[in-house]
N, CA, C and O atoms as a Tinker XYZ file with bonds, in Angstrom:
   308  protein
     1  N      5.456000   71.283000  138.744000    73     2
     2  CA     4.780000   72.521000  138.434000    64     1     3
     3  C      3.275000   72.289000  138.334000    63     2     4     5
     4  O      2.810000   71.149000  138.314000    81     3
     5  N      2.537000   73.365000  138.273000    73     3     6
     6  CA     1.074000   73.299000  138.214000    64     5     7
     7  C      0.587000   72.658000  136.923000    63     6     8     9
     8  O     -0.375000   71.889000  136.935000    81     7
     9  N      1.243000   72.967000  135.808000    73     7    10
    10  CA     0.840000   72.416000  134.515000    64     9    11
    11  C      1.042000   70.911000  134.481000    63    10    12    13
    12  O      0.200000   70.185000  133.954000    81    11
    13  N      2.157000   70.431000  135.042000    73    11    14
    14  CA     2.430000   69.002000  135.076000    64    13    15
    15  C      1.384000   68.261000  135.916000    63    14    16    17
    16  O      0.940000   67.176000  135.542000    81    15
    17  N      1.000000   68.843000  137.034000    73    15    18
    18  CA    -0.027000   68.230000  137.877000    64    17    19
    19  C     -1.364000   68.157000  137.170000    63    18    20    21
    20  O     -2.077000   67.158000  137.270000    81    19
    21  N     -1.700000   69.214000  136.460000    73    19    22
    22  CA    -2.968000   69.239000  135.719000    64    21    23
    23  C     -2.952000   68.198000  134.598000    63    22    24    25
    24  O     -3.949000   67.519000  134.354000    81    23
    25  N     -1.787000   68.082000  133.910000    73    23    26
    26  CA    -1.667000   67.095000  132.839000    64    25    27
    27  C     -1.839000   65.684000  133.399000    63    26    28    29
    28  O     -2.527000   64.861000  132.797000    81    27
    29  N     -1.227000   65.402000  134.533000    73    27    30
    30  CA    -1.339000   64.067000  135.119000    64    29    31
    31  C     -2.773000   63.771000  135.559000    63    30    32    33
    32  O     -3.241000   62.640000  135.429000    81    31
    33  N     -3.464000   64.773000  136.074000    73    31    34
    34  CA    -4.872000   64.579000  136.441000    64    33    35
    35  C     -5.719000   64.278000  135.209000    63    34    36    37
    36  O     -6.564000   63.383000  135.239000    81    35
    37  N     -5.496000   65.021000  134.125000    73    35    38
    38  CA    -6.234000   64.772000  132.882000    64    37    39
    39  C     -5.897000   63.404000  132.304000    63    38    40    41
    40  O     -6.780000   62.704000  131.808000    81    39
    41  N     -4.636000   63.024000  132.365000    73    39    42
    42  CA    -4.220000   61.704000  131.888000    64    41    43
    43  C     -4.872000   60.602000  132.708000    63    42    44    45
    44  O     -5.311000   59.590000  132.161000    81    43
    45  N     -4.935000   60.799000  134.023000    73    43    46
    46  CA    -5.583000   59.822000  134.892000    64    45    47
    47  C     -7.062000   59.690000  134.548000    63    46    48    49
    48  O     -7.584000   58.577000  134.474000    81    47
    49  N     -7.738000   60.812000  134.337000    73    47    50
    50  CA    -9.159000   60.783000  133.966000    64    49    51
    51  C     -9.366000   60.036000  132.652000    63    50    52    53
    52  O    -10.291000   59.234000  132.521000    81    51
    53  N     -8.491000   60.308000  131.677000    73    51    54
    54  CA    -8.628000   59.663000  130.367000    64    53    55
    55  C     -8.360000   58.169000  130.469000    63    54    56    57
    56  O     -9.087000   57.371000  129.877000    81    55
    57  N     -7.333000   57.780000  131.207000    73    55    58
    58  CA    -7.017000   56.354000  131.364000    64    57    59
    59  C     -8.113000   55.638000  132.140000    63    58    60    61
    60  O     -8.446000   54.493000  131.835000    81    59
    61  N     -8.669000   56.300000  133.134000    73    59    62
    62  CA    -9.764000   55.714000  133.901000    64    61    63
    63  C    -11.013000   55.537000  133.034000    63    62    64    65
    64  O    -11.721000   54.537000  133.153000    81    63
    65  N    -11.276000   56.507000  132.169000    73    63    66
    66  CA   -12.430000   56.412000  131.266000    64    65    67
    67  C    -12.222000   55.278000  130.265000    63    66    68    69
    68  O    -13.136000   54.494000  130.013000    81    67
    69  N    -11.019000   55.194000  129.696000    73    67    70
    70  CA   -10.716000   54.141000  128.717000    64    69    71
    71  C    -10.854000   52.763000  129.362000    63    70    72    73
    72  O    -11.400000   51.840000  128.757000    81    71
    73  N    -10.362000   52.632000  130.582000    73    71    74
    74  CA   -10.420000   51.349000  131.271000    64    73    75
    75  C    -11.754000   51.078000  131.936000    63    74    76    77
    76  O    -11.957000   49.984000  132.464000    81    75
    77  N    -12.659000   52.022000  131.931000    73    75    78
    78  CA   -13.982000   51.943000  132.552000    64    77    79
    79  C    -13.900000   51.412000  133.982000    63    78    80    81
    80  O    -14.643000   50.509000  134.366000    81    79
    81  N    -12.989000   51.983000  134.760000    73    79    82
    82  CA   -12.809000   51.534000  136.143000    64    81    83
    83  C    -13.579000   52.387000  137.138000    63    82    84    85
    84  O    -13.745000   51.979000  138.288000    81    83
    85  N    -14.054000   53.559000  136.729000    73    83    86
    86  CA   -14.875000   54.380000  137.605000    64    85    87
    87  C    -14.101000   55.244000  138.575000    63    86    88    89
    88  O    -14.699000   55.813000  139.489000    81    87
    89  N    -12.813000   55.365000  138.417000    73    87    90
    90  CA   -12.029000   56.216000  139.299000    64    89    91
    91  C    -11.960000   57.623000  138.733000    63    90    92    93
    92  O    -11.995000   57.822000  137.518000    81    91
    93  N    -11.862000   58.604000  139.634000    73    91    94
    94  CA   -11.800000   59.991000  139.192000    64    93    95
    95  C    -11.034000   60.807000  140.217000    63    94    96    97
    96  O    -11.000000   60.470000  141.401000    81    95
    97  N    -10.423000   61.877000  139.750000    73    95    98
    98  CA    -9.756000   62.813000  140.649000    64    97    99
    99  C    -10.685000   63.967000  141.006000    63    98   100   101
   100  O    -10.285000   64.892000  141.713000    81    99
   101  N    -11.915000   63.916000  140.524000    73    99   102
   102  CA   -12.873000   64.982000  140.772000    64   101   103
   103  C    -12.777000   66.105000  139.759000    63   102   104   105
   104  O    -13.366000   67.171000  139.939000    81   103
   105  N    -12.043000   65.864000  138.709000    73   103   106
   106  CA   -11.812000   66.881000  137.686000    64   105   107
   107  C    -12.934000   66.933000  136.650000    63   106   108   109
   108  O    -13.137000   67.972000  136.023000    81   107
   109  N    -13.647000   65.864000  136.463000    73   107   110
   110  CA   -14.638000   65.751000  135.393000    64   109   111
   111  C    -15.743000   66.808000  135.453000    63   110   112   113
   112  O    -16.086000   67.363000  134.409000    81   111
   113  N    -16.312000   67.111000  136.610000    73   111   114
   114  CA   -17.375000   68.134000  136.616000    64   113   115
   115  C    -16.917000   69.506000  136.148000    63   114   116   117
   116  O    -17.731000   70.301000  135.678000    81   115
   117  N    -15.628000   69.795000  136.268000    73   115   118
   118  CA   -15.115000   71.089000  135.846000    64   117   119
   119  C    -14.685000   71.160000  134.401000    63   118   120   121
   120  O    -14.237000   72.212000  133.945000    81   119
   121  N    -14.810000   70.060000  133.661000    73   119   122
   122  CA   -14.411000   70.049000  132.257000    64   121   123
   123  C    -15.431000   70.794000  131.399000    63   122   124   125
   124  O    -16.594000   70.949000  131.773000    81   123
   125  N    -14.968000   71.244000  130.251000    73   123   126
   126  CA   -15.873000   71.867000  129.287000    64   125   127
   127  C    -16.748000   70.789000  128.653000    63   126   128   129
   128  O    -16.538000   69.597000  128.877000    81   127
   129  N    -17.713000   71.212000  127.874000    73   127   130
   130  CA   -18.576000   70.254000  127.176000    64   129   131
   131  C    -17.759000   69.377000  126.233000    63   130   132   133
   132  O    -18.012000   68.177000  126.120000    81   131
   133  N    -16.788000   69.970000  125.562000    73   131   134
   134  CA   -15.920000   69.193000  124.672000    64   133   135
   135  C    -15.104000   68.181000  125.466000    63   134   136   137
   136  O    -14.943000   67.041000  125.030000    81   135
   137  N    -14.591000   68.578000  126.619000    73   135   138
   138  CA   -13.819000   67.668000  127.460000    64   137   139
   139  C    -14.662000   66.509000  127.961000    63   138   140   141
   140  O    -14.208000   65.365000  127.978000    81   139
   141  N    -15.882000   66.805000  128.366000    73   139   142
   142  CA   -16.794000   65.752000  128.810000    64   141   143
   143  C    -17.139000   64.814000  127.661000    63   142   144   145
   144  O    -17.287000   63.608000  127.858000    81   143
   145  N    -17.267000   65.370000  126.464000    73   143   146
   146  CA   -17.553000   64.542000  125.287000    64   145   147
   147  C    -16.403000   63.591000  125.003000    63   146   148   149
   148  O    -16.623000   62.440000  124.626000    81   147
   149  N    -15.182000   64.063000  125.181000    73   147   150
   150  CA   -14.009000   63.195000  124.992000    64   149   151
   151  C    -14.026000   62.077000  126.020000    63   150   152   153
   152  O    -13.760000   60.924000  125.680000    81   151
   153  N    -14.331000   62.395000  127.263000    73   151   154
   154  CA   -14.404000   61.373000  128.316000    64   153   155
   155  C    -15.491000   60.355000  127.988000    63   154   156   157
   156  O    -15.287000   59.154000  128.164000    81   155
   157  N    -16.633000   60.819000  127.517000    73   155   158
   158  CA   -17.732000   59.914000  127.141000    64   157   159
   159  C    -17.308000   58.999000  126.000000    63   158   160   161
   160  O    -17.585000   57.800000  126.029000    81   159
   161  N    -16.634000   59.560000  124.989000    73   159   162
   162  CA   -16.168000   58.752000  123.859000    64   161   163
   163  C    -15.148000   57.719000  124.320000    63   162   164   165
   164  O    -15.183000   56.575000  123.868000    81   163
   165  N    -14.240000   58.107000  125.214000    73   163   166
   166  CA   -13.252000   57.160000  125.732000    64   165   167
   167  C    -13.928000   56.040000  126.523000    63   166   168   169
   168  O    -13.525000   54.881000  126.433000    81   167
   169  N    -14.945000   56.386000  127.289000    73   167   170
   170  CA   -15.672000   55.361000  128.047000    64   169   171
   171  C    -16.377000   54.388000  127.107000    63   170   172   173
   172  O    -16.381000   53.181000  127.347000    81   171
   173  N    -16.973000   54.915000  126.035000    73   171   174
   174  CA   -17.663000   54.055000  125.080000    64   173   175
   175  C    -16.685000   53.123000  124.371000    63   174   176   177
   176  O    -16.926000   51.919000  124.275000    81   175
   177  N    -15.588000   53.678000  123.878000    73   175   178
   178  CA   -14.584000   52.863000  123.182000    64   177   179
   179  C    -13.976000   51.848000  124.130000    63   178   180   181
   180  O    -13.744000   50.703000  123.742000    81   179
   181  N    -13.712000   52.249000  125.369000    73   179   182
   182  CA   -13.160000   51.316000  126.345000    64   181   183
   183  C    -14.113000   50.192000  126.670000    63   182   184   185
   184  O    -13.686000   49.060000  126.901000    81   183
   185  N    -15.393000   50.487000  126.690000    73   183   186
   186  CA   -16.397000   49.457000  126.999000    64   185   187
   187  C    -16.594000   48.510000  125.822000    63   186   188   189
   188  O    -16.634000   47.293000  125.999000    81   187
   189  N    -16.716000   49.061000  124.639000    73   187   190
   190  CA   -16.945000   48.242000  123.452000    64   189   191
   191  C    -15.687000   47.452000  123.105000    63   190   192   193
   192  O    -15.766000   46.287000  122.716000    81   191
   193  N    -14.555000   48.077000  123.243000    73   191   194
   194  CA   -13.305000   47.414000  122.914000    64   193   195
   195  C    -12.803000   47.844000  121.562000    63   194   196   197
   196  O    -13.569000   47.907000  120.600000    81   195
   197  N    -11.529000   48.140000  121.477000    73   195   198
   198  CA   -10.973000   48.621000  120.213000    64   197   199
   199  C    -11.113000   47.631000  119.066000    63   198   200   201
   200  O    -11.409000   48.038000  117.943000    81   199
   201  N    -10.909000   46.351000  119.317000    73   199   202
   202  CA   -11.007000   45.370000  118.238000    64   201   203
   203  C    -12.441000   45.213000  117.758000    63   202   204   205
   204  O    -12.686000   45.098000  116.557000    81   203
   205  N    -13.384000   45.207000  118.685000    73   203   206
   206  CA   -14.794000   45.108000  118.309000    64   205   207
   207  C    -15.221000   46.336000  117.527000    63   206   208   209
   208  O    -15.922000   46.229000  116.521000    81   207
   209  N    -14.795000   47.508000  117.995000    73   207   210
   210  CA   -15.140000   48.738000  117.296000    64   209   211
   211  C    -14.542000   48.754000  115.895000    63   210   212   213
   212  O    -15.205000   49.182000  114.951000    81   211
   213  N    -13.314000   48.302000  115.744000    73   211   214
   214  CA   -12.677000   48.245000  114.423000    64   213   215
   215  C    -13.421000   47.262000  113.517000    63   214   216   217
   216  O    -13.615000   47.534000  112.333000    81   215
   217  N    -13.834000   46.126000  114.068000    73   215   218
   218  CA   -14.562000   45.137000  113.275000    64   217   219
   219  C    -15.900000   45.699000  112.793000    63   218   220   221
   220  O    -16.312000   45.449000  111.660000    81   219
   221  N    -16.570000   46.450000  113.651000    73   219   222
   222  CA   -17.845000   47.048000  113.270000    64   221   223
   223  C    -17.646000   48.085000  112.169000    63   222   224   225
   224  O    -18.409000   48.133000  111.204000    81   223
   225  N    -16.614000   48.912000  112.322000    73   223   226
   226  CA   -16.376000   49.963000  111.332000    64   225   227
   227  C    -15.894000   49.407000  110.003000    63   226   228   229
   228  O    -16.201000   49.976000  108.955000    81   227
   229  N    -15.146000   48.307000  110.020000    73   227   230
   230  CA   -14.597000   47.742000  108.793000    64   229   231
   231  C    -15.489000   46.681000  108.163000    63   230   232   233
   232  O    -15.193000   46.185000  107.076000    81   231
   233  N    -16.572000   46.334000  108.837000    73   231   234
   234  CA   -17.440000   45.272000  108.342000    64   233   235
   235  C    -18.015000   45.603000  106.969000    63   234   236   237
   236  O    -18.120000   44.724000  106.114000    81   235
   237  N    -18.385000   46.853000  106.752000    73   235   238
   238  CA   -18.985000   47.218000  105.473000    64   237   239
   239  C    -17.953000   47.288000  104.358000    63   238   240   241
   240  O    -18.324000   47.306000  103.184000    81   239
   241  N    -16.672000   47.327000  104.692000    73   239   242
   242  CA   -15.627000   47.387000  103.671000    64   241   243
   243  C    -15.436000   46.023000  103.015000    63   242   244   245
   244  O    -15.286000   45.918000  101.797000    81   243
   245  N    -15.443000   44.991000  103.837000    73   243   246
   246  CA   -15.259000   43.637000  103.312000    64   245   247
   247  C    -16.549000   43.146000  102.654000    63   246   248   249
   248  O    -17.652000   43.529000  103.043000    81   247
   249  N    -16.379000   42.299000  101.660000    73   247   250
   250  CA   -17.592000   41.740000  101.059000    64   249   251
   251  C    -18.143000   40.656000  101.983000    63   250   252   253
   252  O    -17.408000   40.049000  102.761000    81   251
   253  N    -19.406000   40.436000  101.882000    73   251   254
   254  CA   -20.069000   39.508000  102.780000    64   253   255
   255  C    -19.627000   38.079000  102.473000    63   254   256   257
   256  O    -19.702000   37.626000  101.331000    81   255
   257  N    -19.173000   37.388000  103.493000    73   255   258
   258  CA   -18.721000   36.011000  103.321000    64   257   259
   259  C    -19.935000   35.086000  103.232000    63   258   260   261
   260  O    -20.935000   35.275000  103.924000    81   259
   261  N    -19.822000   34.112000  102.386000    73   259   262
   262  CA   -20.903000   33.142000  102.273000    64   261   263
   263  C    -20.768000   32.126000  103.398000    63   262   264   265
   264  O    -19.672000   31.654000  103.699000    81   263
   265  N    -21.889000   31.802000  104.007000    73   263   266
   266  CA   -21.888000   30.860000  105.115000    64   265   267
   267  C    -22.467000   29.535000  104.658000    63   266   268   269
   268  O    -23.470000   29.488000  103.946000    81   267
   269  N    -21.830000   28.482000  105.070000    73   267   270
   270  CA   -22.320000   27.139000  104.799000    64   269   271
   271  C    -22.513000   26.428000  106.126000    63   270   272   273
   272  O    -21.581000   26.309000  106.922000    81   271
   273  N    -23.719000   25.960000  106.356000    73   271   274
   274  CA   -24.015000   25.243000  107.582000    64   273   275
   275  C    -23.926000   23.751000  107.319000    63   274   276   277
   276  O    -24.400000   23.276000  106.288000    81   275
   277  N    -23.323000   23.002000  108.240000    73   275   278
   278  CA   -23.216000   21.556000  108.038000    64   277   279
   279  C    -24.596000   20.890000  108.189000    63   278   280   281
   280  O    -25.435000   21.321000  108.979000    81   279
   281  N    -24.789000   19.852000  107.419000    73   279   282
   282  CA   -26.035000   19.095000  107.494000    64   281   283
   283  C    -25.702000   17.650000  107.841000    63   282   284   285
   284  O    -24.723000   17.082000  107.357000    81   283
   285  N    -26.538000   17.076000  108.688000    73   283   286
   286  CA   -26.322000   15.692000  109.103000    64   285   287
   287  C    -27.653000   15.115000  109.517000    63   286   288   289
   288  O    -28.483000   15.809000  110.104000    81   287
   289  N    -27.862000   13.843000  109.212000    73   287   290
   290  CA   -29.042000   13.127000  109.680000    64   289   291
   291  C    -28.764000   12.638000  111.087000    63   290   292   293
   292  O    -27.754000   11.977000  111.327000    81   291
   293  N    -29.652000   12.958000  112.023000    73   291   294
   294  CA   -29.470000   12.556000  113.406000    64   293   295
   295  C    -30.298000   11.312000  113.666000    63   294   296   297
   296  O    -31.503000   11.288000  113.414000    81   295
   297  N    -29.637000   10.273000  114.175000    73   295   298
   298  CA   -30.330000    9.023000  114.489000    64   297   299
   299  C    -30.699000    9.048000  115.972000    63   298   300   301
   300  O    -29.855000    9.260000  116.843000    81   299
   301  N    -31.990000    8.824000  116.228000    73   299   302
   302  CA   -32.473000    8.809000  117.607000    64   301   303
   303  C    -33.030000    7.429000  117.890000    63   302   304   305
   304  O    -33.814000    6.891000  117.108000    81   303
   305  N    -32.616000    6.858000  119.021000    73   303   306
   306  CA   -33.184000    5.593000  119.454000    64   305   307
   307  C    -32.380000    4.388000  119.236000    63   306   308
   308  O    -32.810000    3.288000  119.584000    81   307
């Protein structure tokens, strides 16, 4: 049916945006501003990566870990 075809085209656009592969069915120019915004958000999340995005968002929740750098005397010669 027509609705099923439209759904598959939208799904393809969303999956292509998430995967940042650059493929399109030509549907994007006809989307509303909200639809284009969703595609842009999917492209951004797909590019940054879900784990990286989660780490950035959750970074302020965790307390800052103390870092200790190793020290060593280097002998030259």
